[in-house]
N, C-alpha and C positions, 0 to 999 in steps of 0.2 A: 600357692599351689603350684605345685607341679603341673609343666606341659602334658598333657595326655603323650603328644608323639614320642616324647619322649618313654613314656611309661608304655607302651605300646613296642618301642623299640628293643626297650629291656627285654620285655615280657619275646620277643622276636629271636632275640640272642638266646636263651635260656631255651627256644624249643627247636633252633635250626634253623628260624629264617623265619620272612612275613608269609611265604607260603602255607610251611605248614605252621605258624600260628591260626592262619586263614580255615585251617580246615579244621581245626579243633576248638572253631564260636560253636557249631551246632547251626540250626537252619534259620533262616532269616525268619523272627517271630510275624504273628501275624493276627492282630487282634480283632480285627474283623470277621476273621476266621473262624475263632471262637466262637463266637455268634449261633454256628451252624452244629456244634456239636448238642449232641441228643444228652438230656438230663439223666439218666442211666450211664453214659458216660463219664456225666461230669463225676455223680455219686460212685461210680468203680473206682475215678482217680483219687477223689478224695480219701476214699477208703485203701487204698494202694497206700497213700503217702503218711496215711495218719499210723498203717499197721507197720510201714518201714522204717517209723522212727524210734530209733531208738535201739534197729535187729538190722539184720542181716540183710541186704536190699535182694543181694542175688537169692535170697534163700525165696522171699516173699514173691519175686518176680517167676521162680520156679514152679510154687504152690500156685500161683495165681486162678491158672483155669480152674480147680478146686474151690476156689474161692468164689467164682466167676458161678458155678453152680450151686452152692450152699445158698450164696445171697440173692437167688433167682434174677441173675445176671442185671444186679443194681437195679429196676426199675421201683423206681420209689413209689409209684400207686400199689404193687404189686407188694411188696415187704412193708407198707403201712397197712393194710388188710391182714397180717402174720400175727394171729394169738401171740400172747407170752409165753406159751409153750416152745415155739417157736424158735425163739430169743433162746430160751435156755438150753434148747437142746442144741444149738449153735457151740455152746461152751464145751461138748462135750464131742465134736465132729472134728475128725482128723483131718479131712480135708483144708481146714484153714488153721492159721493160729489161733490158739483159746485162747483169749487174753480178754474176758468179759466185758471190761471195760474199754477197751475200742471196738467189741462185739457191740457194745449199747450206744458207741457214737454211730455207728451205721446207721440205726434206727430213729436217733435223731438228728441226724444230718441228711435222711432221706423224705424226714419230716420240714427240715430246713431248704433243701433241696425245692421239693414241693411248693411252699410256700413260696417262694421270689420265684418260680415259674409261673406260678397264678399270677401272679402280678406287671410281669416282666412279659412273659410270652413263652419263655423258657430262661432258664440259671446262664446260657451263655451267650443268651443273650445280653443281658443286665452286666455279665464280666467286660462283653465288649463294646459295652457303651462306657465303662469307666474309664476315666481322663490317665491316659497313658503316663502323665506327671505326676499322678497320687498314687502310687504302689503302697505307699506307707499307712496312707488311707485306706485304702482296699485291706491290705493287711491290719489294722485295726477291726474296721467290720468284719472281716472271718473269723477273725479270732472273738469278738463279739456275738457274734450270732451265730457264729457254728459251733461244731463240738470237736474238741482238739484240735483246730486249726490254726493256731495260735502260732507265734515263732517260725523255726524256720518251716517248718510242715506247712506254715498257708505260703509260702515263699517258692519250696519246690511243687507243689500242689497246680502252684499260676504257671511255675516254670513249666511243668509236665502238658500242660492242656496247650502250652506254644504261645502262652500271654507273654508281652514283651516285661519279663520280669527278672529283676538282680537278687543275688542271695548272698546275703550278709554271711560268708564263711569267716572264718576265721582268717584266711591270706587275703582275700577281698580286704580284712578290715584292718587288717598287718600292711598293706599295699597304700590305700587310704592316709592313715595316719603317718607312712614314711611317706607321701605327697605335698603334708601337712594340714591334713584335716584333724581337729582337735573333737575328737573322740574318746569315748572311754575304749578301755581292753575289747569289754564286751557290750557293745553300743545298743541298748535296749531301750534306752529312756526315750522319751517323745523328744527330748531334745536334739539326742546323738540320732536317731532317726530322721530326725526333719535335715537334720547338716548333712547324711548321705542320700538324702532324694537329690535336695540342692543341688550337690556335686555332682550326682549322676546325670540330672535333668542339664545342667550346664555343658558336661562333656559331650554328651548326646547332640543337644545344640551343633555345638560348636566341630563335630567329627561328623555327622549322620549317623550314628551308629545308633543301631538299635540299642536298650539299656542291659539286655541281657548279654550281647555282646563286650560292653563296659564293662563288665563287673566277670566275665571271664577271664577277658585281658589282665585286669586288675589283678586277679587270684594266679594266674601263672606270672606274675610279672616278680612275684618273692615268693620266699619262702620253701618247703622241698620243693625238686626240680622232677618232678614225676613226668616219665618218659612220654611221649603222645601215642606212642602203642596202648599204655595204660589209661588216659587221658580220654585216646577215642571206644575205649569200652566202655567209660565212664558215662561217655555223651551217648553211647547208642542204650544205656537207659533209661 
């Protein structure tokens, strides 16, 4: 495998220097702080990532105040008390994106959040206790027990909560292959995901960097060289 310092140096050169690269990495994640996030904000973030999947993120962001109103500010207990008519009416509610399957996922995930919260004190506390070196295990668990939280949606959900998550984008995968990791072009198998987790863990231990930053450095080291301004707009999301 390539030395990570060389990968970082390449990314820094592409972005105009190490200071610029550092400014593009985003905040330092704090998994312990995730334990303080309330269940309604957890469910809101879940829903936002589900609705954003395969859609223009900026549109979802602009409409989000309407989503908050329509979904009763994503309070799981309130949502679970709503009758079937409430959920049916949402499919015609112009405040939101009227996708019946994704609307149903909010109802299912409200029940999911409530179950986990009862067992662990809150959903955030459960996430905070999950080992940072086993994101792949957490992703599998979210995909199995949550609704529409598999694949990249689960990864972005964790990142939006500021959990120390890497995102296996096309550029990140390409950078890993370029560094010598034997994974498929679309690394979705359990074997490939395990290889990615192990390599990210190794680099995190060697550099002291969070996995989130390693992920972004990898993605910025290869592929289309997006401008720092464009990337900052993305990070602000």
